[in-house]
C-alpha positions in Angstrom: -8.5 95.1 27.3 -8.2 91.7 29.0 -10.4 88.9 27.8 -12.2 88.5 31.1 -13.4 92.1 30.9 -14.4 91.7 27.2 -16.4 88.6 28.2 -18.1 90.4 31.0 -19.0 93.4 28.9 -20.6 91.1 26.2 -22.5 89.2 28.8 -23.9 92.3 30.5 -24.8 93.9 27.2 -26.6 90.7 26.1 -28.5 90.6 29.4 -29.6 94.3 29.2 -30.7 93.9 25.6 -32.7 90.7 26.5 -34.4 92.6 29.4 -35.0 96.0 27.8 -34.6 95.7 24.1 -32.1 96.8 21.5 -32.5 100.5 22.3 -31.2 100.1 25.9 -28.3 102.4 26.8 -25.7 101.9 29.4 -22.5 103.4 30.8 -19.2 101.5 31.7 -20.4 101.5 35.3 -22.9 98.8 34.3 -20.2 96.2 34.3 -19.3 96.7 38.0 -21.0 96.4 41.4 -22.0 99.5 43.2 -19.0 99.1 45.4 -15.7 99.6 43.6 -13.9 96.4 44.6 -11.5 96.3 41.6 -10.3 99.8 40.8 -7.7 98.5 38.2 -10.4 96.8 36.2 -12.7 99.8 36.5 -9.9 102.1 35.1 -9.3 99.6 32.3 -12.9 99.9 31.3 -13.0 103.6 31.7 -9.8 104.1 29.6 -11.3 102.0 26.8 -14.6 103.8 27.0 -13.4 107.4 27.4 -9.8 107.7 26.3 -9.6 105.1 23.5 -13.0 105.6 21.9 -14.3 108.9 23.2 -17.7 107.5 23.8 -20.6 109.4 25.5 -21.5 108.6 29.0 -24.4 106.5 27.8 -24.2 104.4 24.7 -26.4 101.7 23.2 -25.6 98.3 24.5 -25.7 96.8 21.0 -23.0 99.3 19.9 -20.8 98.4 22.9 -21.3 94.7 22.5 -20.4 94.8 18.8 -17.3 97.0 19.3 -16.0 94.6 22.0 -16.8 91.5 20.0 -14.9 93.0 17.0 -11.9 93.6 19.2 -12.0 97.4 19.0 
């Protein structure tokens, strides 16, 4: 996964956790605008989320942040 996407995921997770607490869940769609203006980047996130790690649709933001930060 490219570094810019990793940075964005960590940033969004940190924001969601700060707003709603450590129990907040999210899907990979949380990292994108409602309009799909970068389908290649969306597919990269979806591939990491679904194919590489077989995560559920909604996962805890803390878990995702920690996985991305660890380089998984």
